[in-house]
N, C-alpha and C positions, 0 to 999 in steps of 0.2 A: 743620320745613320741608324739610330735606335728606332726612330719612327718608321723608316723604310723596312727594317727587319720585323718590327712588330706587325706592320700591315701584312707582310707576306706570311707571317706565322698565323695571323687571324684568318687569312684566306685559306691557308693550308688546313687548319683545324675546322674550317667552316663555321666560325663564330659569327652570329648575326650582328648586324650593325647596332649602333647605339639604340637603346629602347625608346619607343615613342611615348609621348606623355599620356598618362591615363585620362579617363574622362573627367572633365572639370570645366569650370568657367574660364574665360580668357583672362590672362594676367594673373592667375592664381598659382601657377606652377612654381614650385621650389625644388631645387636639385641639391642633394647632399652627397658627400663622398666620404670614404673611410679616412681616418686621421693619418697624418704623415708619420706619427709615432708607430702606427701599426705596420707600415712599410719598413721602417727602420728595424723594428723587432724581427720581422721575418727575414730581413737581409742579414741581421746579426746571426740568427740561427743557421741560415744557409751558409754563411762564411765559416762558422765553427765546424759544420759538417764537412765542408770542403777541406779545411785545414787538417782535421782528423784523418780524412781519407788520404790526403797527401802524406801525412806522417806514417800511416800504415804502409803506403807504397815505398817510402824511403827505408823503413825498417826491413821489409822483405827484400828489397834490393841489396841492402847491406848483408843480410843473412845469406843470400845467394852468392854474393861475392866472397864472403868469408868461407862458405862451404867449398866453393871451387878452389880457393887458395889453399885450404887445408888438404884437399885431395891432391893438388899438384905438389905440395910440399912433401906429402907422403910418397908420391910416385918418384920424386927425384932423390929421396933418401936411400941409403944403402940398406939391404935387407937386415943387417945386424942391428941397425938403429931403430927399426920398426918392431915394436914388441908384438909377439904373437898373442893369440887369445889365451893359451895356457899360461904364458908368462904373466899376462895381465891379471889372470884369475889367481895365480899363486902369490903374486905380489900384493894383491888386495887382501888375501886371506892370511898371509904371514904378518904377524905383528912386528912393528919396528923394534929393533934392539934397544934396550934401555941405555941411556946415556946420562952423563952427569949434567946437572943443570948449568954448571959453569962452563961446560964445553959446548953445549948447544942451547942457547937461550930459547924462550918461548916464541919469539918472533920468527926464528929460523924454522922451528917445527911447523908453525902455521904456513910459512911460505912453501915448505916441502909438501904439505898436504894439499895446498892449492895447486901446486905444480902437478901432482899426481892426478888430481881431479881434471885439470885441463888436458893432460895427456889421455886420460880415459875417455873424455868427451870427444877429442879429436879422433881417437880410435873408433868410437861409435859412428862418427860421421863418415869415416873412410869405409867401414864395413857396410854402412847403409848405401853408400855410393856403388860399391861393388855388387850389391844385390839388385840394383836397378839397371835398366837398359843403358846402353852406351850413349844414347842420344838424350839423356835426361837433362843435361845442362842446356843444349841448344833449344830443346822444347820449352824448358822453363823460361829462357830468355825471350823466346817468341811470345809466350803467354804474357810475360811481363810487359813486353812492348805493346801488344794489342790492348792490354788493360790500361796502360798509360795513355794510349791514343784515345781510347773511349773516355777516359777521365778528362782529357783536354777538350774533347768535342762537347761533352755534356756541360762544361762550365758555362759557355754563353747561352746554351739552350735553356738550362734550368734557371739561370738568372733572368732571361727574357720572360719565361713563364711566370716567375715570381713577380716581376714588374707588371706584367699584364694582368695577373690576378688582382693586384692592387688597383690598377687603373680601370678594370672592368666591373667595379662595384658601383652600381647606380642605385640611388634612393630618391624616388620622385614622389612628390606630394602635391595634390591639388585640393580644391575645396570640396571634392566629392569622393576621392579615392586616392590610393597610393600604389606604387609599383616598385618592387625590389628586384634587381637583377645582379647576379654574381656568377663567377666561374669562367674558366677557360677550357679545361678538358671537358667538364660537364657543366653546361650552362643552365642555370635555374632562374626562372622569371616568375614572380608571384604578384598578382594584382588583387587588391582587397578594397571593397567598397565600404564607405563609412556607415552604410545602412546595416552592415553585419558586424561592425567593430564593437567589441565588448570590453577589452582590457588592454592597458598600456603600462608596461613596467620598465624600469631602468635598472640594469644589473652591472656591477663593476667589481672585479676581483682585485686582490692586492697589487698584482703586476699592472693591471689596467689603471688603478689609482696612481701608481707611480708614473705611468706614461701619460696620464691625463686623457684616457679614452674610456668609453663605456659602450654597452649594448642597449639599444632600445627595442624591446620585444612587444609586438602588437599581436593580439589574439582575437579571432572572430568567433562567431557562434559555432559550437561544436568542437572547439579546440581545447577542451579540458584535459586531454591526455598528455599534453606536453608539460614539461617541468619548467616553471618560470625561472629565469635567470641563467639557464644553461643553453648556450647557443646551439649545441649539437642536438639537444632534445627538441628545441624549438623548430629546427629545420626538419626534424623527423616528422612533424605534423603538417598536414596540408592546410590547417586552419591557423597557422602561426607564421609570422615573419620577423626578421631581425635586421635592424639597422646596425650592422656589426662594426665595432671599433670606430665609432664616430667621436669627434672631439667636442661637439656641441649637443650632447645628449639631452640636456634639459631644455634647450631651445626647440629641438625636434619634438620632444614630449609636449611642451606647452603649445606648440603650433598645432599638433594633431588634436589635442584636447579642445582648443579654442575652435578649430574648424569643425570638429565633431559636434560641439555644442550649437554652433550656428546652423549646421546641417539639420540637426534634430528640431531646433526651434522653428526653422522656416518650413519644415515638412517637405523638403525637396524629394522628388521621386527619382527614379532611375533616369540618368541623362540620356541613355539610348532611347528609352520610351518617350521622353519629352521631344527628342529630335524627330522621331517617327510621327508623333502626334502633330508637330508643327508642320511637317511636310504634307500631312494629310489634310491640313486645314481645320483642325479641331480646336475647341476652346474649352477651358476648364469649367466645370459646373460650380456655381456659387454655393450649392448645398452640400458639396463634398461628395456627391455621388458619381455616377458615370459621366463621361464626356460625350457631348453631342456634336457631330460634325456639321460644319456650316453647309457643305454641299448636300448632305442628307436632309437637313432642315429645309433648304431651298427646294429640293425635289419633292418633299412632303407637301409644301405649300402649293406647288404647281399641281400636284395630284389632287389636292383639296379643291382648288379653283376649277379643275376640269370636272370633278364630280358635281360641284354646284351648278356648273353650266349645263351639264347633262340633265340634272334634275329639273332645272328651270325650263328646259326644252320639252320635257315630258309633261310638265304640268300646264303648259300653255296649250289651249284648245285650238284645233286646226281651223283655219279660215275657210268658210264655204263660198 
């Protein structure tokens, strides 16, 4: 069920297929994913937001029901029982008569004050209702129903996007380069060659240490403007990439360092250039200079033989 919905959502959002492996030797591809704890953390944050939103809905539903019940109670009461504005004002301004402490204890005084405050609050609610249009309650109920429907519809959609954001994080490493892909709404894919790689750092905050995840930040030439250890700043630079929220950060770092060392010791060139050279039939020069094509060398030899043949024909005297 989830896979079917996720595939439809990916097609709807036009998210490209899984990333292709970057340039590298056969059998050297390593694929890493974000840690499971990263998904649980995002799921917990999502659940807290949904519960708070639902609590806000319930509170406003209760407030609307209480307001409507107060107005109906005031409408069914007799006019003599409903205090007017002048009566409420005079009652509020007139101090209560002094009574003996033994006849009216402190708890009774507090209850009477609370009762007067409740009556004045209900009076304000009734007055506010009379100042509004007659269709205020139906319109409020329609608005509440629509908002509740939107809330119920967004529950599976936001959960699906959260799940896909976790599953669409790809970290691919070969012996020559690496490729990072993430995002559902906004897909970001970054490919970096080991020829330009300069710095590798591992950053881990307190919450990440508690969850057992970390960020591996890689930086290439010209990426000095980013702040190391801060994922948002790393993503702001086109010369930086982040293996975000991985559980095996040290393994990824050691793997990149080792392959970067081998890459630089062997002096490997650009893999695309090597493939084009192989298809053209070229061979590397032993002196470290430019490469000479086999076909070009063969053509030069044929041209040299033709020149020698023409020269020998010109030097031979004609037969009389």
